[in-house]
N, C-alpha and C positions, 0 to 999 in steps of 0.2 A: 459761526453761530447762525442758526436758522431764525427766521422771523415768524412769530406766531401771534394769533389773536385769541384771547380767552374771554368768554362771556361768563360772568359770575353773578349768581343770585345769593345775597347774604340775608339771612333771616335771624331774628332775635330782637334785642333792644338795640336798634341801629338807627333810629330816627330821633333827632333832637338831642343827641349826646355827642356831637362832634365827630361822627363816623365819616361823613363825606369829606370834611377837611382833612381828616386823617388819611383817607384814601387819596385825596388830591396830592397831599404832601408826599405820600409814599410813591405815587406814580412819578412825580417829578424827581425824587431821589434816585429812582431806578431808570430814569430816562424813557418812560413809557408814554404812549399816546392813547387817547380814547376818551371816555366819559364816565360819569357816575350820576345817578339820580335816585330819589325816593320813589317807591311805588307802593301799592297797597299790600304787597307781601313783605316789603323790607327795603333793601337797597339793591339796585342793579348796577353792574359795573361792566364796562368793556375796556380791556387793556390790550395794547399791541406793542410788540418789541421783540427783543432777542429772547429765545427760549429760556436762557439762564436768568435774565432779569424778571421775566414773567414768573418763573418758579420762585424767585426770591420774594417777589411781591405777594404771591399767594401764601407763602409761608408766614410773612409778616402780618397777614390779616388776623392771625390767631392771637395777636397782642394788641387789642384795640384800646381806645381811650378809656379812662376810669369808669364811666357809667355805662359804656357799651358792653353788651353781652352777645357774642355771635353764637347762636344756637346751632346753626348749620349753614354750610355753603354748598352750592351746586355749581360745578364748573363744566363748561362745554367749550371745546376748541373748534374754531372755524377758520376759514381762509382770511388772511389779512385784508383789511379794508382801506388801508392807506391813510389812516389818521395822521394829522401833522402836529397836533397838540393835545393837551388834556384839559377837559372842562367839566364843571359841575352844571348839569342841566336842571331845568325846572321839574319839580315833582309832578308825577302823574297818578291819577286814581286808578281804580280797577274794580272788577266784580269780586275777585277772590281775595279776601283779607286775612292775612296771617301775620301782619306786622305786630310786634310786641311794643308796648308802651312802657317807658321808664317810670318807676315810682318817683314821687317827690323826694329829692335828696338834699342833704344838709349843705350849707354854704361851704364852698371849697376854700382852701387856704389862700389862693391867689386873690379871690374876691374879698376875703376877710382883710387882707393887707390893704387893698384899695379902699375898703370901707373906712379905714382909720388913717388914711394918708391924706393930710391936708392939701397936698398938691394935686390930688386926683379929682377929676371932675365929678366923680360919684362919692366924694367924701361925705360920710354919714348919710348916704342915701339908702333907705330901708328896703329897697327892692332890687339891689344889685344881684346879678346872677350871670352865669355863662353856660356854655354847653356842658360843663362838668358839675353843675349844681342847680338848685332851684326847683320851682314848681313844675310838675308835669301832669300827673294823673288828675289832680284836683282842679285843673283849669281846662282840660281838654274837652272839646265838644264832639269831635269826629276825627277820623284819619283820612289821608295822610296827616301827620302831625305838623301842620303849618300854622303860622300865627293867626290867619283868618279863621281857623277852626278851634281857637282857644278863647278864653275870656280876656286875652290881651288885645283882641281885634279892635276895640274902640280906641286904642292908644296908637296914633300914627307916629312912627319913629322920626326923630329930628335928623338933620343931615349927618351929625356925628355918629349917632347910633346906627343910622342906615349904612354908613360906610363900613362900620364894624360888621354889621349883619351880612354884607355882601362881599366881604374880604375873606377868601378861602384860607388865608394864613392867620386870621384873627381867631382867638378862642371863643369869640361871640358870633362867629359865622353861623347864621341860621339858628341862633339861640332864640327861640320863639318868644320868651318873656323879656327879651332885651329891652332895656329902658334906662332913662337917666332922669335927674330932677327936672329937666326941661320938658320932656315928652311923656314921662311915665306916670304911674299911679302915685297918689299922695296920701299921707296919713292925716287924720283929723281927730281931735280930742273932743268928746261930748260929755255932758253931764248925764245923769240917769233920767232926765226928762227928754233927752234928745237934742238939747240946745248946745251949740258949739261953744267951747271954752276958748275965748280969744287969747291967743298967745303966739309968739314968734316961733317957738319950738315945741310942738306937741309932745315929742318924745322926752325932751328935757323936763317939761312940765309933769309928764307921767311919772318920771323918776322921783320928782319931789313929792308927788302924791303918794307913791308907794312908800317912801321913807316916812311919811306922816302917818302911815297905818291905814291908808285907804285901800279899798278893793277895786281893782280895775279889770274890766272885761277886755281882753286883747284879741283882736282878730288875727289869726295866723294863717297857715297853709290850708288846713282842712276844716277849720271851724274856730270858734272862740275858746280861749282859756280864761279862767278866773284867776287873777294873780294878786298876791299880796306878799309882803315881806315875811319870809319863812322864820325869821328870828323874833318876830313880833307876836307874842302870845295873844295879845288883845285882838290883833287883826285876824289871826288864824282862827281863834275861837269865834269871832264875829262871822267870818265866812262859813264856818261849820254850822253855826246856828241858822244863818240865812239860807243856806243850801239844804237844810234839813238832812244833814249827813252826820249822824251821831258819832260813829266810830271808824268808818271805813277810811283807810289812809289816803292822804293827799299826795299827789306826785310833786316832786321838787325839780326845779331847774337850777343848776349851779353854774357859776361864772366860768369855771374851768376845772380840770382834773384835780388841781391842787386843793380846791375847795371841797371836792368830793372826798378826797383822801382825809380831810380833816373831820368828816362826819361819818364816813363809812370805811369798812375794811375792804381793800382792793387787792386783787391778785391780777396776774397778767391777762387772764381770760376776761375778767370784768373790765379791765382798762381798755382792752381791744373792743369790747362791745360798746362801751360808752363812747369811744371815739370813732366808731364806724360811720360810714356815710349815711347809714339809715337813722342814726341817732334815736334809738328806742329808749323808752323808760327801762332801766335796769334795776332789778330787785337786789339789794345788797345788804349785808349785815351792818347794823347800825353800831357806831362807837358809843359807849356809855356816856361819854362827855360831849356828844354831838351838840353843837351850838345851833339847834333848831328848836322851835317852840314845841312843847309837849303835845299840843293839840294837832300837830302835823300827822302823827301816826300813833294814837294812844294805844298802849298795851302791846306795841309791836317791837320786835327785835330787829326789824329790817326797815329800810327806806327805799322807796321807788324814786330813782334819780335819773335825770337826763341832762345833757349839755345843750347849749343854744344851737339851734339848727337853721334859723333864718337870720338875715341881717338885722331885722327888727329886734329879735331876741338879744343879739350881741350888743346892740345899742342900749338895751335896758340894763345891761351890766357895765356900762361904760363910766359909771360915776359912783362907785363904792359899794353897791349892793353885792352880796356874796351869793345869796340863794333866794329864790322866790318859790312860793307855792304856785304851781302851774297846773291846775286841775281842769278837767273838761268843763266847758261852759254849758251847764245844764242844771236842772233840778234833779234830784235823785230819780232814777229809773227812766229819765227822758234821754233821747238822743242829743248829741252835741249840737248846739246852735251854730249855724253857718251863714245865714243871711242877716243883713244889718237890721232890717225892721223886725224880723223874728227875734233876734238877739235882744233888742231893746225891750220887746214885749215880754219875753220869757225871763230875762236876766235883770230887768229893771229893779226888782225887789232885792237883788243880791249885790250887784255892782254899784259903786258910787260914781264911777266914770267908765267911759267906753273909749278905747283907742282903736279906731277903725281905719279902713282904707277903701279906696274905690276900685280895687281889682276884685271882680266877682269870683267867688268860689263856686265852681260847677258841681263838685261832688264832696259832700262832707266826709271827713276821714279822721278818725281818732289816732292818737299816738299808739304805736306798738308797745307791748310790754313783754320783756324777756327776763328769764332768770337763769343764771349760769348753773350748769350741772356738769361737774368733772371736765371743765375746759371747753364745753360747748354750750350754745344757747338752747334753751327750751322756751317755747312761747306760752304766755298766758293770754296774749291778744296779738293777732297778726293784722296789721293795718298799714299806717303810713310808713313809707320806706320800703315796703315789700309788695304791696298791691299796686298795680294789677299784674305783676310778674307771675306767670303761671307755674304750676307744678307739672313737671314732665312725667307722664304716665309711661309705664313699660310697654304699652301697646295702644294703638289708636282704635277708633271705632266711631259709631254714630254719635252725633251731637246730642247731649242730654242737658236738661235743667234739673239740678238737685236743689231742693228748697230748704234743707237743713232742719234744725230743731227749733224749739221755742225760745230757749235761753241761750245767750251768747251766740245769737244766730249769725251764720254766714250762709251764703248760697254759692252754688258752683255751676258754671257753664263750661262745657267741653267742646273742643274742636280738634279733630285728629287726635294726637297724643298730648295735647295741651289741656290742662284743667285750670280754668280761671276761677280760683277760689276768691270770693269777694273780701273786701275789707270787713272789719267787725261791724255788724249792724246793731247788735244789742239784743235786749229782751223784747220779744214781740208782744208788748202789753198795751200799746196805745196807738193812736192814729199816726202820730209823727214817725214812730219807728216803722210801722207798716208802710208808710209813704216812702221812707228811705229805702226799705227793702224792695219795693216795687220799682222805684226809680233806678235803683242800682242794677236790677235785672235788665231793665230796658237799655241802660247805658252800655253795659258789657255786651249785651246781645247786638246792639247797633254798631259799636266800635269794631267788633270782629265778625259782623254779619253771621251770627250764629242762629240757625233755625232749629230749635230743639226737636228731635225725633222721638223723644220720650221725656216724661216728667217723673221725678222720683221724690218720695216723701216718707216721713216718719209714720209709723203705724198708729201713733196716738191720735185719735179722732178729733180731739179738741184743740190741738195745736193750730194756731193761726197759719203757720207755714204749711201745714197739711191741707187745711181748707183752701188756701190759695192754690196749692198744687193741683188739687182735684178740680177746682174751677178752671184753672188755666188749661189743663189737659183736655177738659170737655170743650172749651172754647176753640182750642187749636186742633182738636180731633186727633190727638196723638196718644199712644199708650201711657198708662200710669203704672208706676211700680212702687210698691211699699217695701220698705226695708226696716227690719227690727233695729231699734236704737243701738244696742250694744254690739250687734253684728256690724253696723256702720262704723262704730268706733274702731273695731279691729281692722276693718277694711281700709280705713284712712291711713293707718300705720303701714299696712301692706302696700298701699299706693306710694307712700313716701319712699319705701325701701325697694320697690319693684318686686315684691313677693307675689307669687301666684298661689302659694299654699300647696298642700295643706299645712297648717301651722296651728299651734296652740295660742290661745289668747286669754289674758286675765283683764277684764274690764270692770273697773270699780268707779262708781260715781254716786250721785244722789239718788235720782230715780229715773226710770225709763219704762215705757210701756212693754209689758211682757206678753208673750203669745199664749201663756197659760191662764191669763186673767189676773195674775198678780203683778205687783210693781217690782221690777228688777233693778239691780244696782250693785250686785256682787257676783259677777258671772265668770264662769270658767268654760271656755268654748274650744271646739275644734272648728277651724274655718278654712274654706276655700273661697274663690272669688264669687261662686254662685250659691253657696249655701253654708249652713253652719249646723253644728250639733252642740246642744247644751250638755256638757259632761258633768257640770257641777255648779253649785252656787252657795252663797252664804245662807245659813238657815233663816227661813222666813220668820217674820214677827209682825204683829199688827202695827199699822201706822195710825196712831190715835189722832183723829181729827183730820186725816188726809194731809193735804199740803200744809196745814197749820203746824204740823209736827216739825217741818223744816225750820220754822221760825222760832219754835219753842222746844229746844233740845231736852228740857226737863221731862217732856212727855215720853221721849224714847228711853230715858234713864228709868223712869217709873215703870214702863211696860216690861223692860228687861228684868227689873227686880221682881215684879209680880210673877213673871214666868218662872224665874229661878227659885224663888223662895216661897211660892204659893201666895203669899200676901206681903205687900210692901211693908206692912206694920211690923213684920218680924225683923226688919233691918234697922238697926240703930246707928246711923251715921249722920253727919251734918246735913247732907242732902235731904234725907227723909224727915229730919226734924223740922226743916224749913218748908216742907211741902204743904201745899194747900190740900188737905185731905178731902175736903168736900168736893173740890173741883176734880180731883183724881177719882173719887168715887163715882162721879157722874160719867167720866170718861171710861172707867172700868165697865160700867153698865152698858155704855154704847158699844164697847169692844165685844162684850158678851152677846149683844144683840146683832152684831155685824153692821152697825150703823157707822158709815164714814170711817171705817177702820180697815182698809185693804191690807192684805198680807204683802210684805215687802222683803226683799233680800238686799236692801240698800247698805252699802259700806259707809256711805256718807252719814247716814243716820246712826250707824254704830259708833263712828267717831264722835258725833254730836252727843250721844248718850254718855260716853266716857267723860267727855268734857264737862257735862253737867254733874256727873257723879263726883268728880274730884274738885268741884267748885270753880271751874274756869269760866263757864258760860252756860247759864240756864235759859237765857233769851238772847237772840241775836238781832243785830241791826243791819247786817248785810249778809249776802249769801256766803256760806262757808266760814263764817267768823269763828264758830266754835272749834272747828277742826284746825283752822289756821293758828289760833291762839294755843290750842293743845300741842301742835307741832313746835311752836316757837318756845314754849316753856320747857320742852323735853331736855333732860340732861344728856348731851351728846356722848358723854363718856360711859354711860350706863349700858351694860351688856346683858343684864338679866332679862328673863322672859317669863311669861305666864303660859301654862300649857294649853294650847288650842286642841280641839278634838275634831276628828273627821268621822262621819258616819255615812253609811250607804243606804240608799232608799230607792228601790226599783231600778238599780243600775246607775243611779246618779250619785255622785259624791257631794256631800254636804259639809261645808265648813261650819262648825258649831262654835259660836263665840261665848256661849254661856260659861264654860270653865274660866275663860279669860275675865269675864265680868265678875265672877265669884272671887277670883284672885285679886282683882282691883278692890273689891269691897273689903276683903281681909286686910289688904295693905293700908286702906284708909283707917280701918279700926285700930291698926297698930301705930297709927300716927306717922307713917312714912311720908317722905317729901313728895308733893305732887309732881315735881320735875322728874323724879325717879320713876314714879308710877306711869307717867306719860311715856317715858322712854321705853319702859318694859312693855307697855301696851303696843307701841309701834313695832318693837321687836317681835312681839307675839303675832301680830297680823302678818308681818313679813314671813315668819316661820310657817304660819298656816298656809300662805300662798304657795310656798315652796313645797310643802307636803302635798298639797293638792296637785301641783304641777308634776310631781313625781308619780302620783297615781294616774294622772292623765297620760304621762309618757308610757307607763306600763301598759296602759290600755291601747294606745295608738301607735307607739313606737316613734313619736315625734319629739324632737328636742328644740325646734325653733319656737320661741315664745314671745308674744307681743304683750306689752303693758300699755294700757290706754284707759281713759276715763279721768274725770276731774280730780278724783282722789289722788292720782299720781302727779298732781301739781305739788303734792307734799314730797319734798325732796329727801326728807329723812326716811320716809317709808320707801321711796323708790330706791334710794341708795342701799338700804339694808336688804331689800328684796333682790336687787341686782346682784349684790355680792353673794348672797346665799344661792341664787340660781346659777351663777357662774361657777360657784363651788361644786355644784351638782352637774356640771358640764352641759348646761343649757346655753343656747345662743339667744341672747336677749335683744329685742328690738323696742326702741322707744321713739317718741316723736321729737323731731328737730326742725321740721319745716312747717308744721301746723301745731296748734295747741292740743294737749290731750283732752281738754274739756270739750263741751258741745260745739265749740268753734271748728272742730274737725269733722263733724257729722256729715256735712254736705259733700265733702271730698269722698268719704267712704260710700255714700249713696251713689254718687256718680260712677265710681269705679265698679261697683256691682252692676249697675245698669248697663254699662258698656260691655261688660263680660256677658251679660244675658243677651243683649241685642246682637252681639257679634257671633253668637253661637248658631 
């Protein structure tokens, strides 16, 4: 056997996840000499030994530790250097940064066992972690990922922790947050004035307070949660009132899967998602006899549930509590609080007590939210557990900054073929959210040394993200590229699936800026990476009162009835009997005069109109409430449909919902069940989409079709549409890596800009 030396550059999530100890152990098992160290691109390895053992070593690199992801390796063979042993060398920096950073991950099973082992020196220590779990993204300041560049820097390790940290055979080798009760962060219980609650066991005292019905703000990985006993109706109602959150469901954290099974319907896919290392909030069907307070999710047939993911969470369930409300620590429409002083100021009127700790959070990060669809996850919100792991693009190109949309904002920075889609920022409506947006951009830009060569933005001139993009491009002297909202939706799905187009796309959402001066939201497109053609759309209708119509679905119901029947007074149903005729008369005059009543093709507003018509929701308290409740009430076994219509105007296909609305009104007059009407309406929209898709295919010859937009968070609609499209031999693409809502916009914007810049 000949002796060879291989130089290996490993890239991906390979720092702070036990990759170097894995390499060290692997080298010793194969009798190889050399070294390994972290650098600014990932991990560099040199191994020397027999060609057979070197080959076996290289093959084994493809099965790394649990949190490591090896994106690619480069191997170069050189002459043997005569190494006599294998060592882990000190990390080095560098100019070119391609190292990926692990997201924050849930407590691993080994650490959980130590947490509850009375013989272990970390017994009940709420910051236990190792290279297989714990905080990463939310504590990092810079790379290479070493302790000095995290918020753990102030905590000097004790001799015992230091020995673990420097032992290549220990699972805490170079675990940057490594700590113990002697040397690490500590918890503290405060009242809502900021005064310390004197007690021997702050966590035990917190458990008592929660059982008494108190509301506690708990500092976690990426920010504060507001917690209370989920079975205590008084506590949950009090939290809802103090938070000014009238109806929007609260997330739950349950002690274990057994508790979840008692309140929700679980299948194998849901169980896998719940127990994954990402520990997202999972949207699940609620059992009718679920032992949770009614105020947790009023009017909902689902619950958003997660399992404990930090040692502190596990300790909160160590003395009898089964489930806790664990909702974001904020007032409605604000970003999650993550700094201690900020939290006391913003949450002091909500929480009775604060369970805090002295490990600083560098970057606020909400919980991710997923919803199972036919065995796979679909995102409603992509954040903790997934960010900052990038989405791999099918091709590289110039670095760009894409600023996303106004609602459910994310931004995206690219480098090579990596797209770093940010954590969920939220709705850009206030200073705090904009500060989070700007700080997030600066952090990702600095971590990966990205200098944008172009800035991308939504065409809506009033979006704060758009204004920021135009200002940033001017200051940096780089090109600015505008991308139509629904085109960006389609592009994001193409980026996920590595599609270059052309393809068909159905994009359905609330509203987006249209290039013809109307508000778009029900779009049928032909798309490539560089451009799109609008082949069709939902028939336009006035949006009475502009954005106000989104919060008052009754307006959309009324405007549809006026158009179909000439005058709403001709329709005698419960909705029209309860309508404020004077208010509607004023709005009707405004529509006729063209005052604040832009034409829109919004599918979201169509769903809201039907919700109001059948008495589900005439006013909403959170975005999408009318459509969500309409979906949840639908009779899943109903297969009937109402006849949609398609007309053609100047070569553009127009899906006309008026016949569907007429059929809904007739069903209401007949006294048919709202659950059946809702189901038939969903079936009708799905049928209309497919009829439009067939016409688009006849025109273009294309059978690949993308479904995107916030309306497709409605899994009843998506499932019916998917089945009908597949029945017509379409190849259907949906989102699995990013949300279909506006959280995907930045990825699509970036994908388009790279294609333009690369040409």
